[in-house]
N, C-alpha and C positions, 0 to 999 in steps of 0.2 A: 560540682555537677553538671555546672552550666554548659562546661564544654565536652562532657559526653554525649549532652541530650541534641549538639549541634552535631556531631559526628556521626549519632544516629542517623539522623535527617539526612545526613548528605551520601551515606552510604544506600539508603532505602530512595533515595530522588531518580538515579538512575534505572531500577528496575520498575517503578511507574513510568517513566519516561517510554523504557523499552515497550513497556503495557502498552502506553497509547499508539506508539506507532506502530504497532503491532495490527491496535482497531484501525488505526487513521489507515494505512496498507488496506485494509480488510473492503474499506468502504471505498476510498478512491476505487479498488480495481472493480467494484462493485458500480458504481456509478457509473465508472469508465467506460463500461459496455454499452448504455445508452447514449453518452454524450461524451464530449472533449478525449476520446484512449487516447489521442497524439499527446495529450499532454501527462491524463490520468494512469495512463498505462505504465509507462517509465516510474512514475512517483510511485506509483504502488509498488513496483521491483525495487526500487532504494528503500524507502522504510522500511520494506517486508524485510531485506536482507540488514540494516542496520539493526534490526527491533532484534534477529534472532544470530548477529554477531554480540549485541551487548545481553543476549542471554534472558530473553522474555519469558513471563510465567504463561503467555498466551502465545506458546507455538505453531497451535493449532491454525489461531486467524494469523499470522505472519505468512506461515505457509499457503492459506488460503487467498492472501492477499498477492503471494507470489504469483500462483497459478492465475488468479485473474488478470492481474498486468499482462502473464504472458497470453491468455484469452485476448484481453482488449489488442494488444499488437497483431494477432492471427485474425480478428475482426476488422482491424484496418487494413490489414494488406489486403483482407479481401474485397473491401471495399473499393481498394485503390484498383486491383485488377479485376474486378468487375466492370466499372462506368468510370474511371480513373478520377474517383472524388476521394476525398476526408471525411463525408458525410453522409449520412442518411438519406433515403430519398424512400418515400411512401406514398408516392403519387406516380403511376408510371405516364 
């Protein structure tokens, strides 16, 4: 009986990890729009992709994380092309 309980835990853990990765992807992508988009954008893309590959139940959050990761990279490209920097500049 103890063996079956541990087997049940092992099959449930990857699903929870994938759900956590989906949420982390979303959060990193969202924060990346404001700060550290060079690091957080690609991180959101990778975590969202891994979560989808592992079959997360939070598919929408993983897809939003991937979308926000792409948006982070677009913001980074816009900043670099506008003033040759990778940071926000609030004052003129």
